PDB file of N, CA, C, O and CB in Angstrom:
ATOM      1  N   MET A   1      77.944  43.478  98.466  1.00  0.00           N
ATOM      2  CA  MET A   1      77.726  44.533  99.381  1.00  0.00           C
ATOM      3  C   MET A   1      78.027  45.849  98.664  1.00  0.00           C
ATOM      4  O   MET A   1      79.064  45.972  98.012  1.00  0.00           O
ATOM      5  CB  MET A   1      78.583  44.352 100.640  1.00  0.00           C
ATOM      6  N   GLN A   2      77.157  46.806  98.772  1.00  0.00           N
ATOM      7  CA  GLN A   2      77.354  48.092  98.090  1.00  0.00           C
ATOM      8  C   GLN A   2      78.043  49.064  99.057  1.00  0.00           C
ATOM      9  O   GLN A   2      77.878  48.995 100.275  1.00  0.00           O
ATOM     10  CB  GLN A   2      75.981  48.682  97.583  1.00  0.00           C
ATOM     11  N   ALA A   3      78.805  49.952  98.468  1.00  0.00           N
ATOM     12  CA  ALA A   3      79.408  51.018  99.291  1.00  0.00           C
ATOM     13  C   ALA A   3      78.354  52.122  99.534  1.00  0.00           C
ATOM     14  O   ALA A   3      77.512  52.431  98.691  1.00  0.00           O
ATOM     15  CB  ALA A   3      80.697  51.617  98.585  1.00  0.00           C
ATOM     16  N   ALA A   4      78.464  52.667 100.703  1.00  0.00           N
ATOM     17  CA  ALA A   4      77.549  53.780 101.040  1.00  0.00           C
ATOM     18  C   ALA A   4      77.853  54.957 100.175  1.00  0.00           C
ATOM     19  O   ALA A   4      79.016  55.274  99.924  1.00  0.00           O
ATOM     20  CB  ALA A   4      77.657  54.178 102.523  1.00  0.00           C
ATOM     21  N   PRO A   5      76.787  55.628  99.702  1.00  0.00           N
ATOM     22  CA  PRO A   5      77.033  56.834  98.851  1.00  0.00           C
ATOM     23  C   PRO A   5      77.714  57.921  99.631  1.00  0.00           C
ATOM     24  O   PRO A   5      77.460  58.125 100.818  1.00  0.00           O
ATOM     25  CB  PRO A   5      75.716  57.382  98.268  1.00  0.00           C
ATOM     26  N   LEU A   6      78.556  58.590  98.958  1.00  0.00           N
ATOM     27  CA  LEU A   6      79.326  59.675  99.539  1.00  0.00           C
ATOM     28  C   LEU A   6      78.402  60.907  99.584  1.00  0.00           C
ATOM     29  O   LEU A   6      77.781  61.271  98.585  1.00  0.00           O
ATOM     30  CB  LEU A   6      80.652  59.957  98.708  1.00  0.00           C
ATOM     31  N   ARG A   7      78.328  61.549 100.795  1.00  0.00           N
ATOM     32  CA  ARG A   7      77.569  62.717 100.888  1.00  0.00           C
ATOM     33  C   ARG A   7      78.385  63.799 101.557  1.00  0.00           C
ATOM     34  O   ARG A   7      79.192  63.518 102.444  1.00  0.00           O
ATOM     35  CB  ARG A   7      76.300  62.455 101.613  1.00  0.00           C
ATOM     36  N   ALA A   8      78.188  64.985 101.155  1.00  0.00           N
ATOM     37  CA  ALA A   8      78.899  66.145 101.723  1.00  0.00           C
ATOM     38  C   ALA A   8      78.443  66.319 103.231  1.00  0.00           C
ATOM     39  O   ALA A   8      77.248  66.318 103.524  1.00  0.00           O
ATOM     40  CB  ALA A   8      78.586  67.486 100.850  1.00  0.00           C
ATOM     41  N   ASN A   9      79.364  66.454 104.097  1.00  0.00           N
ATOM     42  CA  ASN A   9      79.112  66.643 105.476  1.00  0.00           C
ATOM     43  C   ASN A   9      78.781  68.168 105.694  1.00  0.00           C
ATOM     44  O   ASN A   9      79.661  69.012 105.528  1.00  0.00           O
ATOM     45  CB  ASN A   9      80.348  66.160 106.328  1.00  0.00           C
ATOM     46  N   PRO A  10      77.545  68.499 106.055  1.00  0.00           N
ATOM     47  CA  PRO A  10      77.162  69.908 106.186  1.00  0.00           C
ATOM     48  C   PRO A  10      77.981  70.633 107.313  1.00  0.00           C
ATOM     49  O   PRO A  10      78.112  71.857 107.315  1.00  0.00           O
ATOM     50  CB  PRO A  10      75.631  70.002 106.486  1.00  0.00           C
ATOM     51  N   ALA A  11      78.507  69.843 108.240  1.00  0.00           N
ATOM     52  CA  ALA A  11      79.316  70.460 109.306  1.00  0.00           C
ATOM     53  C   ALA A  11      80.662  71.032 108.806  1.00  0.00           C
ATOM     54  O   ALA A  11      81.216  71.962 109.391  1.00  0.00           O
ATOM     55  CB  ALA A  11      79.582  69.430 110.396  1.00  0.00           C
ATOM     56  N   LEU A  12      81.132  70.478 107.775  1.00  0.00           N
ATOM     57  CA  LEU A  12      82.486  70.878 107.216  1.00  0.00           C
ATOM     58  C   LEU A  12      82.295  71.789 106.025  1.00  0.00           C
ATOM     59  O   LEU A  12      81.854  71.307 104.981  1.00  0.00           O
ATOM     60  CB  LEU A  12      83.340  69.611 106.779  1.00  0.00           C
ATOM     61  N   PRO A  13      82.589  73.044 106.107  1.00  0.00           N
ATOM     62  CA  PRO A  13      82.469  73.918 104.994  1.00  0.00           C
ATOM     63  C   PRO A  13      83.519  73.672 103.867  1.00  0.00           C
ATOM     64  O   PRO A  13      84.637  73.259 104.174  1.00  0.00           O
ATOM     65  CB  PRO A  13      82.568  75.308 105.488  1.00  0.00           C
ATOM     66  N   ILE A  14      83.207  73.897 102.668  1.00  0.00           N
ATOM     67  CA  ILE A  14      84.107  73.760 101.593  1.00  0.00           C
ATOM     68  C   ILE A  14      85.050  74.897 101.604  1.00  0.00           C
ATOM     69  O   ILE A  14      84.592  76.039 101.563  1.00  0.00           O
ATOM     70  CB  ILE A  14      83.397  73.663 100.305  1.00  0.00           C
ATOM     71  N   PRO A  15      86.389  74.683 101.657  1.00  0.00           N
ATOM     72  CA  PRO A  15      87.312  75.851 101.738  1.00  0.00           C
ATOM     73  C   PRO A  15      87.281  76.636 100.402  1.00  0.00           C
ATOM     74  O   PRO A  15      87.121  76.081  99.314  1.00  0.00           O
ATOM     75  CB  PRO A  15      88.799  75.372 102.063  1.00  0.00           C
ATOM     76  N   SER A  16      87.440  77.904 100.558  1.00  0.00           N
ATOM     77  CA  SER A  16      87.471  78.752  99.356  1.00  0.00           C
ATOM     78  C   SER A  16      88.859  78.761  98.803  1.00  0.00           C
ATOM     79  O   SER A  16      89.793  78.346  99.489  1.00  0.00           O
ATOM     80  CB  SER A  16      87.006  80.190  99.657  1.00  0.00           C
ATOM     81  N   VAL A  17      89.030  79.212  97.603  1.00  0.00           N
ATOM     82  CA  VAL A  17      90.348  79.331  97.010  1.00  0.00           C
ATOM     83  C   VAL A  17      91.218  80.307  97.794  1.00  0.00           C
ATOM     84  O   VAL A  17      92.411  80.087  98.002  1.00  0.00           O
ATOM     85  CB  VAL A  17      90.235  79.772  95.560  1.00  0.00           C
ATOM     86  N   THR A  18      90.584  81.383  98.215  1.00  0.00           N
ATOM     87  CA  THR A  18      91.278  82.434  98.991  1.00  0.00           C
ATOM     88  C   THR A  18      91.832  81.820 100.263  1.00  0.00           C
ATOM     89  O   THR A  18      93.000  82.000 100.608  1.00  0.00           O
ATOM     90  CB  THR A  18      90.316  83.627  99.332  1.00  0.00           C
ATOM     91  N   GLY A  19      90.946  81.075 100.965  1.00  0.00           N
ATOM     92  CA  GLY A  19      91.388  80.452 102.197  1.00  0.00           C
ATOM     93  C   GLY A  19      92.485  79.448 102.001  1.00  0.00           C
ATOM     94  O   GLY A  19      93.383  79.331 102.835  1.00  0.00           O
ATOM     95  N   ALA A  20      92.425  78.703 100.881  1.00  0.00           N
ATOM     96  CA  ALA A  20      93.456  77.727 100.616  1.00  0.00           C
ATOM     97  C   ALA A  20      94.777  78.441 100.339  1.00  0.00           C
ATOM     98  O   ALA A  20      95.832  78.029 100.820  1.00  0.00           O
ATOM     99  CB  ALA A  20      93.059  76.825  99.435  1.00  0.00           C
ATOM    100  N   LEU A  21      94.704  79.500  99.569  1.00  0.00           N
ATOM    101  CA  LEU A  21      95.948  80.279  99.255  1.00  0.00           C
ATOM    102  C   LEU A  21      96.536  80.886 100.496  1.00  0.00           C
ATOM    103  O   LEU A  21      97.755  80.907 100.666  1.00  0.00           O
ATOM    104  CB  LEU A  21      95.662  81.401  98.232  1.00  0.00           C
ATOM    105  N   ARG A  22      95.662  81.394 101.390  1.00  0.00           N
ATOM    106  CA  ARG A  22      96.198  81.974 102.655  1.00  0.00           C
ATOM    107  C   ARG A  22      96.873  80.917 103.499  1.00  0.00           C
ATOM    108  O   ARG A  22      97.890  81.170 104.144  1.00  0.00           O
ATOM    109  CB  ARG A  22      95.073  82.640 103.476  1.00  0.00           C
ATOM    110  N   ALA A  23      96.291  79.724 103.486  1.00  0.00           N
ATOM    111  CA  ALA A  23      96.877  78.601 104.277  1.00  0.00           C
ATOM    112  C   ALA A  23      98.239  78.313 103.744  1.00  0.00           C
ATOM    113  O   ALA A  23      99.197  78.208 104.510  1.00  0.00           O
ATOM    114  CB  ALA A  23      95.991  77.308 104.221  1.00  0.00           C
ATOM    115  N   VAL A  24      98.354  78.182 102.450  1.00  0.00           N
ATOM    116  CA  VAL A  24      99.722  77.884 101.848  1.00  0.00           C
ATOM    117  C   VAL A  24     100.663  79.030 102.113  1.00  0.00           C
ATOM    118  O   VAL A  24     101.847  78.827 102.383  1.00  0.00           O
ATOM    119  CB  VAL A  24      99.635  77.636 100.286  1.00  0.00           C
ATOM    120  N   GLU A  25     100.125  80.263 102.033  1.00  0.00           N
ATOM    121  CA  GLU A  25     100.992  81.425 102.297  1.00  0.00           C
ATOM    122  C   GLU A  25     101.503  81.383 103.748  1.00  0.00           C
ATOM    123  O   GLU A  25     102.670  81.673 104.013  1.00  0.00           O
ATOM    124  CB  GLU A  25     100.219  82.764 102.029  1.00  0.00           C
ATOM    125  N   ALA A  26     100.631  81.026 104.658  1.00  0.00           N
ATOM    126  CA  ALA A  26     101.023  80.990 106.117  1.00  0.00           C
ATOM    127  C   ALA A  26     102.133  79.949 106.310  1.00  0.00           C
ATOM    128  O   ALA A  26     103.063  80.173 107.085  1.00  0.00           O
ATOM    129  CB  ALA A  26      99.765  80.632 107.057  1.00  0.00           C
ATOM    130  N   VAL A  27     102.040  78.836 105.623  1.00  0.00           N
ATOM    131  CA  VAL A  27     103.058  77.768 105.763  1.00  0.00           C
ATOM    132  C   VAL A  27     104.397  78.203 105.126  1.00  0.00           C
ATOM    133  O   VAL A  27     105.462  77.908 105.669  1.00  0.00           O
ATOM    134  CB  VAL A  27     102.552  76.439 105.095  1.00  0.00           C
ATOM    135  N   LEU A  28     104.344  78.876 104.020  1.00  0.00           N
ATOM    136  CA  LEU A  28     105.578  79.172 103.253  1.00  0.00           C
ATOM    137  C   LEU A  28     106.264  80.450 103.690  1.00  0.00           C
ATOM    138  O   LEU A  28     107.479  80.579 103.542  1.00  0.00           O
ATOM    139  CB  LEU A  28     105.262  79.270 101.782  1.00  0.00           C
ATOM    140  N   MET A  29     105.523  81.377 104.214  1.00  0.00           N
ATOM    141  CA  MET A  29     106.080  82.703 104.561  1.00  0.00           C
ATOM    142  C   MET A  29     106.066  82.993 106.040  1.00  0.00           C
ATOM    143  O   MET A  29     105.218  82.503 106.786  1.00  0.00           O
ATOM    144  CB  MET A  29     105.319  83.782 103.853  1.00  0.00           C
ATOM    145  N   ARG A  30     107.009  83.786 106.440  1.00  0.00           N
ATOM    146  CA  ARG A  30     106.976  84.284 107.807  1.00  0.00           C
ATOM    147  C   ARG A  30     105.958  85.324 107.936  1.00  0.00           C
ATOM    148  O   ARG A  30     105.451  85.801 106.920  1.00  0.00           O
ATOM    149  CB  ARG A  30     108.298  84.813 108.238  1.00  0.00           C
ATOM    150  N   GLY A  31     105.603  85.732 109.161  1.00  0.00           N
ATOM    151  CA  GLY A  31     104.552  86.698 109.382  1.00  0.00           C
ATOM    152  C   GLY A  31     104.797  88.067 108.737  1.00  0.00           C
ATOM    153  O   GLY A  31     103.873  88.656 108.175  1.00  0.00           O
ATOM    154  N   GLY A  32     106.049  88.585 108.813  1.00  0.00           N
ATOM    155  CA  GLY A  32     106.349  89.858 108.205  1.00  0.00           C
ATOM    156  C   GLY A  32     106.227  89.898 106.736  1.00  0.00           C
ATOM    157  O   GLY A  32     105.757  90.882 106.164  1.00  0.00           O
ATOM    158  N   GLN A  33     106.652  88.825 106.099  1.00  0.00           N
ATOM    159  CA  GLN A  33     106.587  88.725 104.640  1.00  0.00           C
ATOM    160  C   GLN A  33     105.066  88.649 104.217  1.00  0.00           C
ATOM    161  O   GLN A  33     104.650  89.232 103.215  1.00  0.00           O
ATOM    162  CB  GLN A  33     107.413  87.433 104.127  1.00  0.00           C
ATOM    163  N   ARG A  34     104.301  87.926 105.009  1.00  0.00           N
ATOM    164  CA  ARG A  34     102.893  87.765 104.704  1.00  0.00           C
ATOM    165  C   ARG A  34     102.177  89.106 104.792  1.00  0.00           C
ATOM    166  O   ARG A  34     101.341  89.436 103.951  1.00  0.00           O
ATOM    167  CB  ARG A  34     102.250  86.748 105.650  1.00  0.00           C
ATOM    168  N   THR A  35     102.519  89.876 105.830  1.00  0.00           N
ATOM    169  CA  THR A  35     101.894  91.187 106.011  1.00  0.00           C
ATOM    170  C   THR A  35     102.322  92.141 104.888  1.00  0.00           C
ATOM    171  O   THR A  35     101.503  92.893 104.360  1.00  0.00           O
ATOM    172  CB  THR A  35     102.266  91.781 107.396  1.00  0.00           C
ATOM    173  N   ALA A  36     103.625  92.103 104.524  1.00  0.00           N
ATOM    174  CA  ALA A  36     104.073  92.979 103.426  1.00  0.00           C
ATOM    175  C   ALA A  36     103.420  92.629 102.114  1.00  0.00           C
ATOM    176  O   ALA A  36     103.106  93.529 101.336  1.00  0.00           O
ATOM    177  CB  ALA A  36     105.573  92.906 103.270  1.00  0.00           C
ATOM    178  N   ARG A  37     103.204  91.359 101.835  1.00  0.00           N
ATOM    179  CA  ARG A  37     102.584  90.942 100.595  1.00  0.00           C
ATOM    180  C   ARG A  37     101.079  91.393 100.598  1.00  0.00           C
ATOM    181  O   ARG A  37     100.556  91.895  99.603  1.00  0.00           O
ATOM    182  CB  ARG A  37     102.720  89.374 100.418  1.00  0.00           C
ATOM    183  N   ARG A  38     100.439  91.188 101.746  1.00  0.00           N
ATOM    184  CA  ARG A  38      99.030  91.588 101.847  1.00  0.00           C
ATOM    185  C   ARG A  38      98.913  93.138 101.653  1.00  0.00           C
ATOM    186  O   ARG A  38      98.018  93.620 100.958  1.00  0.00           O
ATOM    187  CB  ARG A  38      98.429  91.144 103.256  1.00  0.00           C
ATOM    188  N   ASN A  39      99.841  93.888 102.286  1.00  0.00           N
ATOM    189  CA  ASN A  39      99.770  95.354 102.119  1.00  0.00           C
ATOM    190  C   ASN A  39      99.977  95.724 100.661  1.00  0.00           C
ATOM    191  O   ASN A  39      99.296  96.592 100.115  1.00  0.00           O
ATOM    192  CB  ASN A  39     100.828  96.066 103.004  1.00  0.00           C
ATOM    193  N   ALA A  40     100.937  95.042 100.043  1.00  0.00           N
ATOM    194  CA  ALA A  40     101.232  95.393  98.644  1.00  0.00           C
ATOM    195  C   ALA A  40     100.008  95.075  97.756  1.00  0.00           C
ATOM    196  O   ALA A  40      99.687  95.840  96.847  1.00  0.00           O
ATOM    197  CB  ALA A  40     102.501  94.614  98.134  1.00  0.00           C
ATOM    198  N   TRP A  41      99.342  93.965  98.020  1.00  0.00           N
ATOM    199  CA  TRP A  41      98.171  93.621  97.232  1.00  0.00           C
ATOM    200  C   TRP A  41      97.046  94.627  97.451  1.00  0.00           C
ATOM    201  O   TRP A  41      96.335  95.001  96.518  1.00  0.00           O
ATOM    202  CB  TRP A  41      97.697  92.215  97.578  1.00  0.00           C
ATOM    203  N   THR A  42      96.901  95.056  98.700  1.00  0.00           N
ATOM    204  CA  THR A  42      95.840  96.084  99.054  1.00  0.00           C
ATOM    205  C   THR A  42      96.162  97.361  98.290  1.00  0.00           C
ATOM    206  O   THR A  42      95.242  98.032  97.822  1.00  0.00           O
ATOM    207  CB  THR A  42      95.785  96.383 100.649  1.00  0.00           C
ATOM    208  N   SER A  43      97.430  97.719  98.148  1.00  0.00           N
ATOM    209  CA  SER A  43      97.762  98.924  97.473  1.00  0.00           C
ATOM    210  C   SER A  43      97.465  98.739  95.953  1.00  0.00           C
ATOM    211  O   SER A  43      96.993  99.677  95.311  1.00  0.00           O
ATOM    212  CB  SER A  43      99.251  99.298  97.738  1.00  0.00           C
ATOM    213  N   VAL A  44      97.720  97.614  95.410  1.00  0.00           N
ATOM    214  CA  VAL A  44      97.400  97.366  93.980  1.00  0.00           C
ATOM    215  C   VAL A  44      95.892  97.488  93.795  1.00  0.00           C
ATOM    216  O   VAL A  44      95.456  98.116  92.830  1.00  0.00           O
ATOM    217  CB  VAL A  44      97.906  95.935  93.508  1.00  0.00           C
ATOM    218  N   LEU A  45      95.107  96.935  94.645  1.00  0.00           N
ATOM    219  CA  LEU A  45      93.637  97.020  94.502  1.00  0.00           C
ATOM    220  C   LEU A  45      93.194  98.442  94.618  1.00  0.00           C
ATOM    221  O   LEU A  45      92.341  98.881  93.847  1.00  0.00           O
ATOM    222  CB  LEU A  45      92.917  96.164  95.553  1.00  0.00           C
ATOM    223  N   GLU A  46      93.749  99.196  95.570  1.00  0.00           N
ATOM    224  CA  GLU A  46      93.378 100.591  95.766  1.00  0.00           C
ATOM    225  C   GLU A  46      93.794 101.415  94.486  1.00  0.00           C
ATOM    226  O   GLU A  46      93.016 102.244  94.015  1.00  0.00           O
ATOM    227  CB  GLU A  46      94.077 101.167  97.086  1.00  0.00           C
ATOM    228  N   ASP A  47      94.942 101.192  93.973  1.00  0.00           N
ATOM    229  CA  ASP A  47      95.361 101.895  92.749  1.00  0.00           C
ATOM    230  C   ASP A  47      94.406 101.553  91.598  1.00  0.00           C
ATOM    231  O   ASP A  47      94.103 102.442  90.803  1.00  0.00           O
ATOM    232  CB  ASP A  47      96.829 101.517  92.368  1.00  0.00           C
ATOM    233  N   ARG A  48      93.928 100.337  91.469  1.00  0.00           N
ATOM    234  CA  ARG A  48      92.950  99.993  90.383  1.00  0.00           C
ATOM    235  C   ARG A  48      91.667 100.692  90.618  1.00  0.00           C
ATOM    236  O   ARG A  48      91.026 101.144  89.669  1.00  0.00           O
ATOM    237  CB  ARG A  48      92.693  98.472  90.294  1.00  0.00           C
ATOM    238  N   ARG A  49      91.251 100.804  91.883  1.00  0.00           N
ATOM    239  CA  ARG A  49      89.983 101.489  92.157  1.00  0.00           C
ATOM    240  C   ARG A  49      90.077 102.930  91.831  1.00  0.00           C
ATOM    241  O   ARG A  49      89.146 103.492  91.253  1.00  0.00           O
ATOM    242  CB  ARG A  49      89.573 101.325  93.591  1.00  0.00           C
ATOM    243  N   ARG A  50      91.199 103.578  92.187  1.00  0.00           N
ATOM    244  CA  ARG A  50      91.410 104.979  91.837  1.00  0.00           C
ATOM    245  C   ARG A  50      91.461 105.215  90.355  1.00  0.00           C
ATOM    246  O   ARG A  50      90.916 106.206  89.869  1.00  0.00           O
ATOM    247  CB  ARG A  50      92.663 105.476  92.452  1.00  0.00           C
ATOM    248  N   ALA A  51      92.128 104.295  89.594  1.00  0.00           N
ATOM    249  CA  ALA A  51      92.200 104.473  88.123  1.00  0.00           C
ATOM    250  C   ALA A  51      90.801 104.318  87.555  1.00  0.00           C
ATOM    251  O   ALA A  51      90.453 105.064  86.639  1.00  0.00           O
ATOM    252  CB  ALA A  51      93.188 103.435  87.457  1.00  0.00           C
ATOM    253  N   LYS A  52      89.979 103.401  88.037  1.00  0.00           N
ATOM    254  CA  LYS A  52      88.628 103.257  87.537  1.00  0.00           C
ATOM    255  C   LYS A  52      87.796 104.497  87.856  1.00  0.00           C
ATOM    256  O   LYS A  52      87.012 104.943  87.018  1.00  0.00           O
ATOM    257  CB  LYS A  52      87.976 102.012  88.127  1.00  0.00           C
ATOM    258  N   ASP A  53      87.953 105.052  89.044  1.00  0.00           N
ATOM    259  CA  ASP A  53      87.198 106.284  89.389  1.00  0.00           C
ATOM    260  C   ASP A  53      87.689 107.456  88.445  1.00  0.00           C
ATOM    261  O   ASP A  53      86.893 108.254  87.950  1.00  0.00           O
ATOM    262  CB  ASP A  53      87.417 106.667  90.965  1.00  0.00           C
ATOM    263  N   ARG A  54      88.987 107.501  88.241  1.00  0.00           N
ATOM    264  CA  ARG A  54      89.531 108.585  87.378  1.00  0.00           C
ATOM    265  C   ARG A  54      88.980 108.461  85.932  1.00  0.00           C
ATOM    266  O   ARG A  54      88.627 109.459  85.303  1.00  0.00           O
ATOM    267  CB  ARG A  54      91.114 108.533  87.360  1.00  0.00           C
ATOM    268  N   HIS A  55      88.919 107.252  85.444  1.00  0.00           N
ATOM    269  CA  HIS A  55      88.363 106.983  84.111  1.00  0.00           C
ATOM    270  C   HIS A  55      86.893 107.394  84.003  1.00  0.00           C
ATOM    271  O   HIS A  55      86.464 108.017  83.031  1.00  0.00           O
ATOM    272  CB  HIS A  55      88.506 105.502  83.775  1.00  0.00           C
ATOM    273  N   GLU A  56      86.118 107.009  85.072  1.00  0.00           N
ATOM    274  CA  GLU A  56      84.704 107.363  85.074  1.00  0.00           C
ATOM    275  C   GLU A  56      84.546 108.893  85.121  1.00  0.00           C
ATOM    276  O   GLU A  56      83.662 109.439  84.462  1.00  0.00           O
ATOM    277  CB  GLU A  56      83.977 106.699  86.278  1.00  0.00           C
ATOM    278  N   ALA A  57      85.382 109.574  85.881  1.00  0.00           N
ATOM    279  CA  ALA A  57      85.309 111.023  86.015  1.00  0.00           C
ATOM    280  C   ALA A  57      85.610 111.701  84.671  1.00  0.00           C
ATOM    281  O   ALA A  57      84.948 112.656  84.263  1.00  0.00           O
ATOM    282  CB  ALA A  57      86.293 111.512  87.099  1.00  0.00           C
ATOM    283  N   GLU A  58      86.636 111.163  84.006  1.00  0.00           N
ATOM    284  CA  GLU A  58      86.995 111.723  82.656  1.00  0.00           C
ATOM    285  C   GLU A  58      85.850 111.528  81.722  1.00  0.00           C
ATOM    286  O   GLU A  58      85.540 112.434  80.948  1.00  0.00           O
ATOM    287  CB  GLU A  58      88.277 111.051  82.061  1.00  0.00           C
ATOM    288  N   TYR A  59      85.193 110.374  81.751  1.00  0.00           N
ATOM    289  CA  TYR A  59      84.074 110.074  80.832  1.00  0.00           C
ATOM    290  C   TYR A  59      82.915 111.082  81.088  1.00  0.00           C
ATOM    291  O   TYR A  59      82.331 111.618  80.146  1.00  0.00           O
ATOM    292  CB  TYR A  59      83.570 108.572  81.031  1.00  0.00           C
ATOM    293  N   VAL A  60      82.606 111.321  82.365  1.00  0.00           N
ATOM    294  CA  VAL A  60      81.520 112.250  82.698  1.00  0.00           C
ATOM    295  C   VAL A  60      81.860 113.653  82.277  1.00  0.00           C
ATOM    296  O   VAL A  60      81.008 114.359  81.738  1.00  0.00           O
ATOM    297  CB  VAL A  60      81.219 112.219  84.186  1.00  0.00           C
ATOM    298  N   LEU A  61      83.121 114.088  82.516  1.00  0.00           N
ATOM    299  CA  LEU A  61      83.520 115.448  82.162  1.00  0.00           C
ATOM    300  C   LEU A  61      83.518 115.612  80.637  1.00  0.00           C
ATOM    301  O   LEU A  61      83.075 116.641  80.126  1.00  0.00           O
ATOM    302  CB  LEU A  61      84.923 115.777  82.746  1.00  0.00           C
ATOM    303  N   GLU A  62      83.992 114.644  79.941  1.00  0.00           N
ATOM    304  CA  GLU A  62      84.002 114.671  78.456  1.00  0.00           C
ATOM    305  C   GLU A  62      82.632 114.756  77.971  1.00  0.00           C
ATOM    306  O   GLU A  62      82.366 115.565  77.083  1.00  0.00           O
ATOM    307  CB  GLU A  62      84.684 113.452  77.852  1.00  0.00           C
ATOM    308  N   ALA A  63      81.706 113.974  78.483  1.00  0.00           N
ATOM    309  CA  ALA A  63      80.345 113.961  78.059  1.00  0.00           C
ATOM    310  C   ALA A  63      79.675 115.290  78.306  1.00  0.00           C
ATOM    311  O   ALA A  63      78.916 115.778  77.469  1.00  0.00           O
ATOM    312  CB  ALA A  63      79.607 112.874  78.743  1.00  0.00           C
ATOM    313  N   ALA A  64      79.953 115.871  79.448  1.00  0.00           N
ATOM    314  CA  ALA A  64      79.371 117.220  79.807  1.00  0.00           C
ATOM    315  C   ALA A  64      79.919 118.315  78.906  1.00  0.00           C
ATOM    316  O   ALA A  64      79.207 119.245  78.529  1.00  0.00           O
ATOM    317  CB  ALA A  64      79.681 117.586  81.300  1.00  0.00           C
ATOM    318  N   ALA A  65      81.220 118.186  78.561  1.00  0.00           N
ATOM    319  CA  ALA A  65      81.847 119.193  77.696  1.00  0.00           C
ATOM    320  C   ALA A  65      81.298 119.173  76.223  1.00  0.00           C
ATOM    321  O   ALA A  65      81.247 120.196  75.540  1.00  0.00           O
ATOM    322  CB  ALA A  65      83.373 118.960  77.685  1.00  0.00           C
ATOM    323  N   THR A  66      80.898 117.961  75.791  1.00  0.00           N
ATOM    324  CA  THR A  66      80.485 117.870  74.400  1.00  0.00           C
ATOM    325  C   THR A  66      78.942 118.111  74.218  1.00  0.00           C
ATOM    326  O   THR A  66      78.457 118.213  73.091  1.00  0.00           O
ATOM    327  CB  THR A  66      80.881 116.481  73.847  1.00  0.00           C
ATOM    328  N   GLN A  67      78.230 118.193  75.294  1.00  0.00           N
ATOM    329  CA  GLN A  67      76.773 118.492  75.201  1.00  0.00           C
ATOM    330  C   GLN A  67      76.561 119.929  74.726  1.00  0.00           C
ATOM    331  O   GLN A  67      77.234 120.860  75.169  1.00  0.00           O
ATOM    332  CB  GLN A  67      76.065 118.275  76.587  1.00  0.00           C
ATOM    333  N   ARG A  68      75.633 120.070  73.841  1.00  0.00           N
ATOM    334  CA  ARG A  68      75.281 121.477  73.406  1.00  0.00           C
ATOM    335  C   ARG A  68      74.156 122.024  74.302  1.00  0.00           C
ATOM    336  O   ARG A  68      73.274 121.279  74.728  1.00  0.00           O
ATOM    337  CB  ARG A  68      74.817 121.511  71.865  1.00  0.00           C
ATOM    338  N   PRO A  69      74.199 123.254  74.562  1.00  0.00           N
ATOM    339  CA  PRO A  69      73.094 123.820  75.383  1.00  0.00           C
ATOM    340  C   PRO A  69      71.804 123.817  74.508  1.00  0.00           C
ATOM    341  O   PRO A  69      71.848 124.073  73.305  1.00  0.00           O
ATOM    342  CB  PRO A  69      73.450 125.323  75.897  1.00  0.00           C
ATOM    343  N   HIS A  70      70.699 123.527  75.146  1.00  0.00           N
ATOM    344  CA  HIS A  70      69.418 123.465  74.420  1.00  0.00           C
ATOM    345  C   HIS A  70      68.900 124.911  74.223  1.00  0.00           C
ATOM    346  O   HIS A  70      68.969 125.749  75.123  1.00  0.00           O
ATOM    347  CB  HIS A  70      68.352 122.577  75.213  1.00  0.00           C
ATOM    348  N   ALA A  71      68.392 125.155  73.033  1.00  0.00           N
ATOM    349  CA  ALA A  71      67.789 126.447  72.751  1.00  0.00           C
ATOM    350  C   ALA A  71      66.419 126.506  73.420  1.00  0.00           C
ATOM    351  O   ALA A  71      65.653 125.543  73.412  1.00  0.00           O
ATOM    352  CB  ALA A  71      67.673 126.689  71.219  1.00  0.00           C
ATOM    353  N   THR A  72      66.139 127.685  74.005  1.00  0.00           N
ATOM    354  CA  THR A  72      64.860 127.823  74.647  1.00  0.00           C
ATOM    355  C   THR A  72      63.941 128.797  73.956  1.00  0.00           C
ATOM    356  O   THR A  72      62.814 129.007  74.405  1.00  0.00           O
ATOM    357  CB  THR A  72      65.049 128.234  76.037  1.00  0.00           C
TER     358      THR A  72
END
């Protein structure tokens, strides 16, 4: 007798890594700690975004400063 082939059940979604980490976080931490950690991570991401924007602005300003005006 052969075993039935295993098939993924379409009704059950595959959990994401983020979802799994949040589930572990919920079990291990209290609500206040979880909120504080999420707020800290949001701040880190926002700082990275601002640094990227600042770098892009410096690049554009430097490129504009080094361009020579065209003779007409």
